[in-house]
N, C-alpha and C positions, 0 to 999 in steps of 0.2 A: 774024907779028904776034901771034898767040896765045901763042907760045913766049916772046916778049919780054915780054909782059904778065905771064906767070906768073913769069918770073925777076925782074921788077920787084917783084911782090908778095912774093916770098920774101925779097928783099933788104930790103924795107921792114919785114917782120916781124922779121927778124934785127936790124936797126938800132934799131927802136923797142922791141922786147921786149914784155913783158906789162904792160898797164895795166888795172887792174880797171875793169870796166864800171860798177860801183857801189861807191863808197867809203863811209867811215864817215858821211859826210854824208847817206847814204841808208839809215839804220837801218831794219830790217824786223822786224816781230813776226809770229810764226807760232803758231797754236793748234791742238793735236791732242789725241787721246785716248790714254790708257795702253794699251799693247799694240800700237799701230799703228806705222807707219814714217813718216819725214818726210824730205823733201829739203831740205837746207840749201844755198841757191844761192850760187855764187861763180864768176866767169868773167872772162877777159881780154876786152878790147874786140875784139881780133883773135882769132877762133877758132883759128887755126893758130899763134898766138904762145904759146910755152911758157916759163914762168918757170924760172930755174935751180932754185928750190925754193919750196915753200909749206907752211904748217902750218895745222892747225885746232886751236884751243885752247879749253878751257873757262875762262871768266873768273870771278873772284871779285869781287863788288861792281861788276861791269860795268867794271872797270879793269885788274885785275891778272891776267895769265895764270896759271892754276892747274894745268891738266892738258893735256898734249898727247895728243890722242885716240888717236893711233897707238901711244902708249907706255904706255897705261893698261889694266890688267886689267878695269876697269869697262866698257870699250868693245870688248874683244877679241871679234871675230866679229860685231860689230854695226855696223861702219863699212865702207861700200862706196864706192870711188872710181870715177870715170869714166875709163876707159882708152882710149876711142875718139877723143876730141877733146882735143888738147893744151891748148887754152885753157879747157877746162871743168874748173874746180877744185871743183865741187860734190861733196857727199857725201850718201849715203843712210844715215840713222841709224835702226836698226830696234829692235823690242822695247822701246818707250819705257816708262819707269816714272815714278813721281812724283818720283824723285830727279833726273830729267833736266832739269826746267825751270830754265834759267839762260841767261846770255849766252854765245854762241859767236863766235869770231873766226877769219875766214879772212885769212891774212896772207902777203904776198910781201915782198920785201926793203924796199920803201919805201912800201907801202900796205897797208891792211887794211879789212875790212868786218865789222861786228858785227851779229849776228842774235839777237833775243830769242825763246826758245822757251818756250811755256807748255803744260804737259801737264795735262789734266783727268783725274783719277783716278776710281776707283769708290768711291762712297758708297752704302750700302744705302738704297733708297727707303723701306723700312719695317723697323723693328727691333722692332715690337710682336709679342708672341706671338700665335699663331693656332691654330685647330682646323680640321681637315678630316676628313670622314667618308668611309668606304669600306666595301665588302663583300668577304667572302672570295672569292678568285678574280678579282676585278676589279682595276683600276688606279686610282691616285690621284696628283694633281699636288701637289707640295710647292713653294709659290711662294717665290721669292727673286730680287731683281734690283737692279741699280745704278740710281742716279738718272739717269745718262747712259747711254742704250741702247748707245752705241758704246764706252763705257769698259770696258776689260777689266782685272780685278784681276790682280796677279802670280800669285796662286793662290787657290783656295777649296776648302773641304771640306764634305761633308755627313756628320755623325756621328749615331749613335743614342746617346741619353743614358741613363745608368743612374740609380741612386738619387742623390738630391741634385743632379740635373742635371749630373752629371760625364760628360764624353765617354767612351763605352764602345767603340763600333765605328765605324770609318771605312767607309762603305758601299762605296766603290770598291775596298776591300782585303779585303773579307770574302766568304768562300764562300757565306754565307747570302744574299747579295744579287747574286751573280754572274749576269749575264744578265737581271737584273730592273730595273736602273737605267739610265734614258736621260737624257742631258744635252742641253742646247740651245745652249750658249754657242759651239759650233763655227760656227753660222750667225748667231747674235746675241750678240756678245761680252758685253753687259751682262745677259743673261738667265741667271741662275744656278740657275733652277728645275730640278727633276728629276721624272721620271715613274717611280713605283714600281709595278711590275706583279705579278700573281699574289699578291695579298695573302693572308696567313694571320693567325691569331689572334696569333702571336708578333710580328707587325709592329706591333701596337698599342703606342703609347708616344710619347715626345718625341724629336724630331729637330732638329738644329742646323745651319744654314747659316752658315759663318764665313769671313770674308776677313782678319780680323786679331783681335788679342786684345780689341779694343774694338768691332769691327763684326761683329755676329752677329744672327741671328733664329732663334727657336725655334718649331717647328710640331709640334702633337700630332695623331697619327692615331688616330681612334676607329673601331674595327671594329664594324660593325653585324651583329647576328645575327637569325635568323628564329625567331619563336615560332609554332608550329603548334598550333591547337586543333581537335581532331577530335571530332565528335559521333556517338555510336552509339545507334541505336534498335533494341531487341530484337536486339542482336548484329549488326546490319547497319550498314555505313558510310553515314551520312546526309549529312553536310556538312562538308568540311574548310575551316577558316578560317585565314587567315594574316595576321600583322601584323608590321611591322618594328619592332624595338626597338633602342635604342642601348645599346652596352655600357658606357656611362658616364652619369653624371648631368649632365655639362656640356652646355649647349645650343650648337647651331651659331650662331656670331655672325652668320652671313649670313642666318639666318631671323628673320622678324619675330615679336614677341610674340603677334600674332594667330594666326599659323600654328602656333606651339607650343601655344597654348590649344586650337585646333581639334583637333589630334592627341590631346591629353590627353582632350578631351571624348569623342572617338570610342572611345578605349580604355577609359575609365572608365564610360561610360554605355551606348553602343550594344552593346558586347560582352556585358555582363551581361544585357541585355534579350534578346539572342539565346539565351543559355543558359537563361533562364527559360522562353522560348517552347518551346524544345526539351524541357525538363523536363515542361512541361504536356502537350505532344503525346505524350510517352512514357507519362505517367500515363493519359491518355484511351485510348491504344492498348491498354494492358494491361487496363484496366477493361472495355472492350468485348470483349476477347478472353475474359475470364473470365465474361461474362454468359450465362445459359442461357435460351433462349426457351421459354415454356410455351404450347401451342396452346389 
């Protein structure tokens, strides 16, 4: 009985052939992000029914077939077919770019199915210039990201700028930065930030994150240095004083005006007072030392 049922199903599939489970009356829209992969669905009503042939084409103006995907260099190596189920005509389209959002058509001899694909690309969330501060030997994060966290640009570069803000060094191609640059877009596609470690004075300057000729962001690194003030009394080390100073006159945009005023007050008022007190102490010490007591 089971054998007869199987033979009947095989004869039914051969006689009826492939009929698309969803035709053009069931248009579908799919939205994905650049850099991702997408499954474009198309199948026969009977999973074991295989059509004599079928094609996937890219449409122009949602009507006219323009490119047969399997015959175009634009899709070479990016289209994967299902070879396990005869009636599954779906394809997997990978490494999506902003040039891919169009209509696609799955077609057999007498039927077709159209699918609209929308690809959201990377637009930088912030293109305003910024300043970050770091100290020698430490690390600093240079921020840059896409508006859509899952959108991955086709490529991006971090360059150090020379005079007149012209690109000078590509960080990932320079021996000066070898082993010091860490990227994050491997785990978060839209995060284009980098971590620059082991800072030196030569690292100070402007850096540019760019994904295209019109989409870029410039970040300046300010290297802080230490100013040490040491007080000596009668040739003896008395009190080492330290204060952080910034190697540029530009203010950190993340600091409030009140914080900046407080730092300036400490440097301009408190430090001179300490120096005056130390001078008076030194004078009194020398005067007492030179005094002769008479019985």
